[in-house]
C-alpha positions as a Python dict, from the first residue, in 0.01 Angstrom:
ca = {
    (1, 'X'): (0, 0, 0),
    (2, 'X'): (105, 357, -64),
    (3, 'X'): (108, 583, 238),
    (4, 'X'): (21, 889, 34),
    (5, 'X'): (-103, 970, -316),
    (6, 'X'): (167, 1020, -575),
    (7, 'X'): (227, 1328, -785),
    (8, 'X'): (64, 1576, -546),
    (9, 'X'): (173, 1937, -574),
    (10, 'X'): (107, 2205, -312),
    (11, 'X'): (-197, 2417, -395),
    (12, 'X'): (-140, 2787, -443),
    (13, 'X'): (-259, 3059, -210),
    (14, 'X'): (-627, 3132, -264),
    (15, 'X'): (-689, 2801, -436),
    (16, 'X'): (-881, 2502, -305),
    (17, 'X'): (-775, 2315, 4),
    (18, 'X'): (-647, 1961, 31),
    (19, 'X'): (-879, 1803, 286),
    (20, 'X'): (-842, 1466, 458),
    (21, 'X'): (-1209, 1378, 513),
    (22, 'X'): (-1250, 1096, 762),
    (23, 'X'): (-1549, 883, 863),
    (24, 'X'): (-1489, 516, 944),
    (25, 'X'): (-1847, 438, 1045),
    (26, 'X'): (-1968, 102, 920),
    (27, 'X'): (-2336, 205, 902),
    (28, 'X'): (-2537, 419, 663),
    (29, 'X'): (-2746, 714, 777),
    (30, 'X'): (-2745, 1092, 782),
    (31, 'X'): (-2387, 1125, 906),
    (32, 'X'): (-2249, 881, 652),
    (33, 'X'): (-2453, 1030, 370),
    (34, 'X'): (-2331, 1379, 463),
    (35, 'X'): (-1971, 1262, 447),
    (36, 'X'): (-2003, 1138, 89),
    (37, 'X'): (-2226, 1418, -39),
    (38, 'X'): (-2007, 1697, 99),
    (39, 'X'): (-1690, 1524, -22),
    (40, 'X'): (-1832, 1515, -373),
    (41, 'X'): (-1961, 1874, -370),
    (42, 'X'): (-1646, 2020, -212),
    (43, 'X'): (-1443, 1843, -481),
    (44, 'X'): (-1661, 2001, -749),
    (45, 'X'): (-1593, 2341, -590),
    (46, 'X'): (-1219, 2304, -645),
    (47, 'X'): (-1100, 2132, -329),
    (48, 'X'): (-893, 1814, -327),
    (49, 'X'): (-1059, 1553, -108),
    (50, 'X'): (-870, 1255, 33),
    (51, 'X'): (-1143, 1037, 187),
    (52, 'X'): (-1074, 785, 463),
    (53, 'X'): (-1337, 521, 541),
    (54, 'X'): (-1395, 169, 671),
    (55, 'X'): (-1320, -99, 406),
    (56, 'X'): (-1629, -243, 243),
    (57, 'X'): (-1865, -7, 426),
    (58, 'X'): (-2160, 169, 259),
    (59, 'X'): (-1947, 486, 264),
    (60, 'X'): (-1670, 300, 81),
    (61, 'X'): (-1912, 175, -184),
    (62, 'X'): (-2060, 520, -233),
    (63, 'X'): (-1720, 687, -261),
    (64, 'X'): (-1616, 437, -526),
    (65, 'X'): (-1935, 511, -718),
    (66, 'X'): (-1840, 880, -705),
    (67, 'X'): (-1497, 800, -857),
    (68, 'X'): (-1300, 857, -538),
    (69, 'X'): (-1008, 635, -440),
    (70, 'X'): (-1068, 614, -65),
    (71, 'X'): (-802, 521, 187),
    (72, 'X'): (-931, 229, 393),
    (73, 'X'): (-875, 211, 769),
    (74, 'X'): (-1045, -5, 1030),
    (75, 'X'): (-1038, 223, 1336),
    (76, 'X'): (-1292, 29, 1544),
    (77, 'X'): (-1171, 40, 1900),
    (78, 'X'): (-965, 317, 2052),
    (79, 'X'): (-597, 221, 2034),
    (80, 'X'): (-429, 211, 1693),
    (81, 'X'): (-70, 338, 1722),
    (82, 'X'): (50, 191, 1392),
    (83, 'X'): (-252, 323, 1202),
    (84, 'X'): (-202, 664, 1366),
    (85, 'X'): (157, 659, 1240),
    (86, 'X'): (40, 570, 888),
    (87, 'X'): (-213, 854, 894),
    (88, 'X'): (55, 1097, 1010),
    (89, 'X'): (264, 996, 708),
    (90, 'X'): (-33, 1054, 479),
    (91, 'X'): (-98, 1397, 630),
    (92, 'X'): (264, 1496, 580),
    (93, 'X'): (323, 1324, 248),
    (94, 'X'): (8, 1455, 82),
    (95, 'X'): (56, 1800, 238),
    (96, 'X'): (-295, 1797, 381),
    (97, 'X'): (-431, 2143, 467),
    (98, 'X'): (-721, 2037, 690),
    (99, 'X'): (-837, 1718, 862),
    (100, 'X'): (-1217, 1700, 877),
    (101, 'X'): (-1387, 1413, 1060),
    (102, 'X'): (-1760, 1340, 1079),
    (103, 'X'): (-1717, 1068, 1344),
    (104, 'X'): (-1608, 1143, 1702),
    (105, 'X'): (-1474, 790, 1751),
    (106, 'X'): (-1207, 860, 1487),
    (107, 'X'): (-1050, 1123, 1715),
    (108, 'X'): (-886, 842, 1913),
    (109, 'X'): (-664, 775, 1612),
    (110, 'X'): (-662, 1113, 1440),
    (111, 'X'): (-536, 1307, 1740),
    (112, 'X'): (-229, 1084, 1793),
    (113, 'X'): (-168, 1102, 1416),
    (114, 'X'): (-177, 1480, 1425),
    (115, 'X'): (59, 1486, 1724),
    (116, 'X'): (313, 1314, 1497),
    (117, 'X'): (235, 1523, 1187),
    (118, 'X'): (300, 1880, 1081),
    (119, 'X'): (63, 2139, 1235),
    (120, 'X'): (-271, 2080, 1065),
    (121, 'X'): (-614, 2211, 1170),
    (122, 'X'): (-867, 1953, 1288),
    (123, 'X'): (-1242, 2006, 1234),
    (124, 'X'): (-1503, 1787, 1405),
    (125, 'X'): (-1842, 1771, 1231),
    (126, 'X'): (-2099, 1661, 1488),
    (127, 'X'): (-2417, 1497, 1358),
    (128, 'X'): (-2569, 1341, 1672),
    (129, 'X'): (-2608, 1454, 2031),
    (130, 'X'): (-2415, 1317, 2329),
    (131, 'X'): (-2602, 1214, 2644),
    (132, 'X'): (-2308, 1169, 2881),
    (133, 'X'): (-2056, 1452, 2926),
    (134, 'X'): (-1709, 1390, 2788),
    (135, 'X'): (-1533, 1410, 3123),
    (136, 'X'): (-1296, 1112, 3124),
    (137, 'X'): (-926, 1201, 3165),
    (138, 'X'): (-862, 1132, 2797),
    (139, 'X'): (-1130, 1371, 2669),
    (140, 'X'): (-956, 1706, 2741),
    (141, 'X'): (-651, 1568, 2559),
    (142, 'X'): (-859, 1458, 2258),
    (143, 'X'): (-1082, 1764, 2229),
    (144, 'X'): (-797, 1996, 2317),
    (145, 'X'): (-659, 1914, 1971),
    (146, 'X'): (-990, 1999, 1796),
    (147, 'X'): (-959, 2346, 1644),
    (148, 'X'): (-1329, 2389, 1576),
    (149, 'X'): (-1650, 2187, 1578),
    (150, 'X'): (-1955, 2210, 1353),
    (151, 'X'): (-2303, 2142, 1490),
    (152, 'X'): (-2568, 2057, 1230),
    (153, 'X'): (-2851, 2217, 1429),
    (154, 'X'): (-2898, 2453, 1720),
    (155, 'X'): (-2960, 2163, 1958),
    (156, 'X'): (-2639, 1987, 1848),
    (157, 'X'): (-2435, 2308, 1871),
    (158, 'X'): (-2560, 2359, 2228),
    (159, 'X'): (-2494, 1996, 2308),
    (160, 'X'): (-2131, 2031, 2193),
    (161, 'X'): (-2072, 2315, 2438),
    (162, 'X'): (-2265, 2153, 2723),
    (163, 'X'): (-2113, 1803, 2705),
    (164, 'X'): (-1767, 1845, 2547),
    (165, 'X'): (-1454, 2021, 2671),
    (166, 'X'): (-1496, 2289, 2403),
    (167, 'X'): (-1540, 2666, 2431),
    (168, 'X'): (-1850, 2830, 2276),
    (169, 'X'): (-1626, 3021, 2034),
    (170, 'X'): (-1498, 2687, 1898),
    (171, 'X'): (-1846, 2573, 1792),
    (172, 'X'): (-2017, 2682, 1470),
    (173, 'X'): (-2371, 2611, 1351),
    (174, 'X'): (-2387, 2495, 989),
    (175, 'X'): (-2709, 2330, 880),
    (176, 'X'): (-2707, 2039, 640),
    (177, 'X'): (-2781, 2119, 279),
    (178, 'X'): (-2925, 1926, -15),
    (179, 'X'): (-2874, 1935, -391),
    (180, 'X'): (-3158, 2157, -509),
    (181, 'X'): (-3116, 2038, -867),
    (182, 'X'): (-3194, 1683, -756),
    (183, 'X'): (-3483, 1790, -533),
    (184, 'X'): (-3688, 1988, -782),
    (185, 'X'): (-4065, 1941, -826),
    (186, 'X'): (-4157, 1774, -1154),
    (187, 'X'): (-4532, 1751, -1234),
    (188, 'X'): (-4477, 1483, -1501),
    (189, 'X'): (-4287, 1253, -1263),
    (190, 'X'): (-4542, 1324, -991),
    (191, 'X'): (-4832, 1205, -1206),
    (192, 'X'): (-4643, 898, -1328),
    (193, 'X'): (-4538, 783, -982),
    (194, 'X'): (-4882, 839, -837),
    (195, 'X'): (-5024, 617, -1112),
    (196, 'X'): (-4764, 353, -1025),
    (197, 'X'): (-4877, 366, -662),
    (198, 'X'): (-5239, 307, -764),
    (199, 'X'): (-5376, 654, -687),
    (200, 'X'): (-5674, 801, -863),
    (201, 'X'): (-5626, 1141, -1028),
    (202, 'X'): (-5760, 1320, -720),
    (203, 'X'): (-5634, 1063, -467),
    (204, 'X'): (-5437, 1171, -161),
    (205, 'X'): (-5096, 1036, -61),
    (206, 'X'): (-4939, 1066, 284),
    (207, 'X'): (-4585, 935, 326),
    (208, 'X'): (-4288, 884, 551),
    (209, 'X'): (-3925, 821, 454),
    (210, 'X'): (-3668, 687, 696),
    (211, 'X'): (-3488, 390, 846),
    (212, 'X'): (-3720, 138, 1010),
    (213, 'X'): (-3658, 234, 1372),
    (214, 'X'): (-3919, 292, 1642),
    (215, 'X'): (-3797, 642, 1719),
    (216, 'X'): (-3861, 749, 1359),
    (217, 'X'): (-4236, 732, 1426),
    (218, 'X'): (-4355, 456, 1193),
    (219, 'X'): (-4600, 316, 1449),
    (220, 'X'): (-4754, 660, 1508),
    (221, 'X'): (-4772, 700, 1129),
    (222, 'X'): (-4980, 381, 1112),
    (223, 'X'): (-5211, 502, 1389),
    (224, 'X'): (-5269, 827, 1200),
    (225, 'X'): (-5337, 634, 879),
    (226, 'X'): (-5599, 417, 1051),
    (227, 'X'): (-5776, 728, 1182),
    (228, 'X'): (-5767, 909, 848),
    (229, 'X'): (-5875, 628, 616),
    (230, 'X'): (-6250, 640, 705),
    (231, 'X'): (-6249, 1013, 624),
    (232, 'X'): (-6047, 967, 303),
    (233, 'X'): (-6127, 619, 165),
    (234, 'X'): (-5933, 684, -155),
    (235, 'X'): (-5610, 780, 24),
    (236, 'X'): (-5285, 585, 18),
    (237, 'X'): (-5011, 577, 282),
    (238, 'X'): (-4656, 503, 169),
    (239, 'X'): (-4362, 400, 388),
    (240, 'X'): (-4018, 427, 226),
    (241, 'X'): (-3712, 276, 396),
    (242, 'X'): (-3543, -34, 527),
    (243, 'X'): (-3357, -161, 833),
    (244, 'X'): (-3049, 6, 971),
    (245, 'X'): (-2744, -218, 944),
    (246, 'X'): (-2744, -463, 1234),
    (247, 'X'): (-3096, -368, 1349),
    (248, 'X'): (-3304, -609, 1144),
    (249, 'X'): (-3488, -746, 1448),
    (250, 'X'): (-3635, -404, 1531),
    (251, 'X'): (-3723, -344, 1166),
    (252, 'X'): (-3890, -686, 1134),
    (253, 'X'): (-4108, -609, 1436),
    (254, 'X'): (-4217, -280, 1276),
    (255, 'X'): (-4295, -456, 946),
    (256, 'X'): (-4506, -713, 1134),
    (257, 'X'): (-4717, -429, 1278),
    (258, 'X'): (-4745, -270, 933),
    (259, 'X'): (-4867, -594, 777),
    (260, 'X'): (-5129, -641, 1048),
    (261, 'X'): (-5243, -278, 1052),
    (262, 'X'): (-5563, -353, 864),
    (263, 'X'): (-5496, -94, 595),
    (264, 'X'): (-5485, -346, 309),
    (265, 'X'): (-5396, -198, -29),
    (266, 'X'): (-5405, 151, 117),
    (267, 'X'): (-5065, 91, 279),
    (268, 'X'): (-4762, 70, 49),
    (269, 'X'): (-4424, -55, 175),
    (270, 'X'): (-4154, 24, -78),
    (271, 'X'): (-3838, -81, 108),
    (272, 'X'): (-3519, 94, 1),
    (273, 'X'): (-3561, 323, -301),
    (274, 'X'): (-3310, 540, -483),
    (275, 'X'): (-3580, 764, -632),
    (276, 'X'): (-3664, 939, -304),
    (277, 'X'): (-3706, 1284, -468),
    (278, 'X'): (-3976, 1146, -698),
    (279, 'X'): (-4149, 963, -413),
    (280, 'X'): (-4152, 1278, -202),
    (281, 'X'): (-4278, 1481, -494),
    (282, 'X'): (-4571, 1242, -535),
    (283, 'X'): (-4691, 1303, -178),
    (284, 'X'): (-4959, 1546, -62),
    (285, 'X'): (-4836, 1549, 300),
    (286, 'X'): (-4511, 1429, 453),
    (287, 'X'): (-4576, 1292, 803),
    (288, 'X'): (-4265, 1240, 1015),
    (289, 'X'): (-4343, 1194, 1388),
    (290, 'X'): (-3982, 1128, 1485),
    (291, 'X'): (-3900, 1123, 1856),
    (292, 'X'): (-3528, 1203, 1821),
    (293, 'X'): (-3380, 1390, 1527),
    (294, 'X'): (-3056, 1585, 1541),
    (295, 'X'): (-3160, 1772, 1227),
    (296, 'X'): (-3399, 1597, 987),
    (297, 'X'): (-3254, 1614, 637),
    (298, 'X'): (-3548, 1425, 487),
    (299, 'X'): (-3776, 1705, 607),
    (300, 'X'): (-3569, 1954, 407),
    (301, 'X'): (-3596, 1720, 108),
    (302, 'X'): (-3975, 1706, 139),
    (303, 'X'): (-3996, 2085, 166),
    (304, 'X'): (-3768, 2127, -136),
    (305, 'X'): (-4015, 1912, -332),
    (306, 'X'): (-4296, 2149, -234),
    (307, 'X'): (-4463, 1911, 13),
    (308, 'X'): (-4610, 2041, 342),
    (309, 'X'): (-4477, 1867, 654),
    (310, 'X'): (-4629, 1743, 977),
    (311, 'X'): (-4348, 1657, 1216),
    (312, 'X'): (-4222, 1668, 1573),
    (313, 'X'): (-4166, 1977, 1782),
    (314, 'X'): (-3834, 1850, 1914),
    (315, 'X'): (-3456, 1853, 1871),
    (316, 'X'): (-3340, 1988, 1535),
    (317, 'X'): (-3676, 1986, 1356),
    (318, 'X'): (-3778, 2342, 1462),
    (319, 'X'): (-3465, 2467, 1282),
    (320, 'X'): (-3636, 2353, 961),
    (321, 'X'): (-4015, 2370, 984),
    (322, 'X'): (-4198, 2696, 1056),
    (323, 'X'): (-4514, 2593, 1240),
    (324, 'X'): (-4823, 2719, 1062),
    (325, 'X'): (-4626, 2836, 757),
    (326, 'X'): (-4440, 2542, 601),
    (327, 'X'): (-4611, 2270, 801),
    (328, 'X'): (-4721, 2179, 1151),
    (329, 'X'): (-4512, 2081, 1454),
    (330, 'X'): (-4677, 1852, 1707),
    (331, 'X'): (-4592, 1623, 1998),
    (332, 'X'): (-4485, 1300, 1821),
    (333, 'X'): (-4670, 1086, 2078),
    (334, 'X'): (-4999, 1277, 2044),
    (335, 'X'): (-5163, 1078, 1765),
    (336, 'X'): (-5494, 1273, 1770),
    (337, 'X'): (-5304, 1602, 1729),
    (338, 'X'): (-5094, 1457, 1447),
    (339, 'X'): (-5410, 1327, 1279),
    (340, 'X'): (-5584, 1664, 1304),
    (341, 'X'): (-5279, 1840, 1154),
    (342, 'X'): (-5266, 1602, 857),
    (343, 'X'): (-5645, 1625, 815),
    (344, 'X'): (-5622, 2005, 810),
    (345, 'X'): (-5388, 1983, 511),
    (346, 'X'): (-5564, 1700, 328),
    (347, 'X'): (-5896, 1883, 340),
    (348, 'X'): (-5760, 2217, 215),
    (349, 'X'): (-5583, 2219, -123),
    (350, 'X'): (-5514, 2591, -95),
    (351, 'X'): (-5335, 2548, 236),
    (352, 'X'): (-5136, 2250, 105),
    (353, 'X'): (-5020, 2455, -192),
    (354, 'X'): (-4932, 2760, 18),
    (355, 'X'): (-4743, 2558, 278),
    (356, 'X'): (-4565, 2359, 6),
    (357, 'X'): (-4446, 2670, -177),
    (358, 'X'): (-4337, 2838, 148),
    (359, 'X'): (-4145, 2525, 241),
    (360, 'X'): (-3967, 2509, -94),
    (361, 'X'): (-3866, 2875, -73),
    (362, 'X'): (-3734, 2824, 281),
    (363, 'X'): (-3534, 2520, 170),
    (364, 'X'): (-3385, 2710, -123),
    (365, 'X'): (-3295, 3003, 99),
    (366, 'X'): (-3153, 2820, 400),
    (367, 'X'): (-3066, 2458, 322),
    (368, 'X'): (-2891, 2433, -14),
    (369, 'X'): (-2583, 2215, -48),
    (370, 'X'): (-2379, 2495, -201),
    (371, 'X'): (-2486, 2730, 79),
    (372, 'X'): (-2362, 2475, 334),
    (373, 'X'): (-2030, 2435, 148),
    (374, 'X'): (-1981, 2813, 136),
    (375, 'X'): (-2013, 2826, 515),
    (376, 'X'): (-1769, 2538, 551),
    (377, 'X'): (-1523, 2717, 322),
    (378, 'X'): (-1555, 3035, 527),
    (379, 'X'): (-1487, 2839, 844),
}
């Protein structure tokens, strides 16, 4: 194996940066997706990205599909002196300008590597909250080497200051962004997909997109569907998603409830789909009663497709949805309140249209991928 890419030349002043972008998670979710999406977009903006990931992981597969040549490291566990030495050689040999990690666990190897390398800034991108304060003896040493940290929502930015040995001035709020060219309403695709799902011309479609986990709110979604169906007998309810890696038992239990929900052909289970923008665009209401969401990127995606949202008034969701303007925020455990909010939108086409357009404009203004990258570049 080569310890650093060959033929690299230092980039000139004012040009793009050479960024070692690290995430050795073995799963696939918002954090992992963000790593690959931002690596690709930052590369297109003139930066040189050297990605580091777990071999054979979903991140690895996605990076290969994007024509990256990722460096593969298994950093599971917390003591990897030889791998830290190898990374230090890569940082020096490739003349890396910035090390950017999306995964806190990787600090246990990155910080020793940086202690052996030339002075290089370290950025921590935090995607999930921490329940227990980082107060072990090792934590001040680890986080003392972090130059700055990015929180993806206000709640995560606060959590970084409250639970990590970091100063408030070290923490920056940068919301996730999405590719607005990919998430663009298309009336032709909307009509075609609704036909594929068996909807009549004036039929109503309520949907949810997300990993099959209890905290995402699938069971509450089913309860809402059961309450709404007598009022809207032509409606369909679509659930898009599959199990999280290693959590098939939980997902299977959710699927069992779905199959016994008594909704018959009115409930559509799609499993994993790679045409999420089209599926979102086919919906009349996006219902997402999540109980824990650091940000809620899929909510931004629904809004970008011009779909009004009913979601949870918790965690990072209020950063996205304006209650009464782009959707409704409700207690995710209050099924009657969720039902009434969805009913309000289903029964009023004018309100659905107004909320959908307001949501799209808010997404364009605040949550574009290029807007996110500009803030990262400024940082």
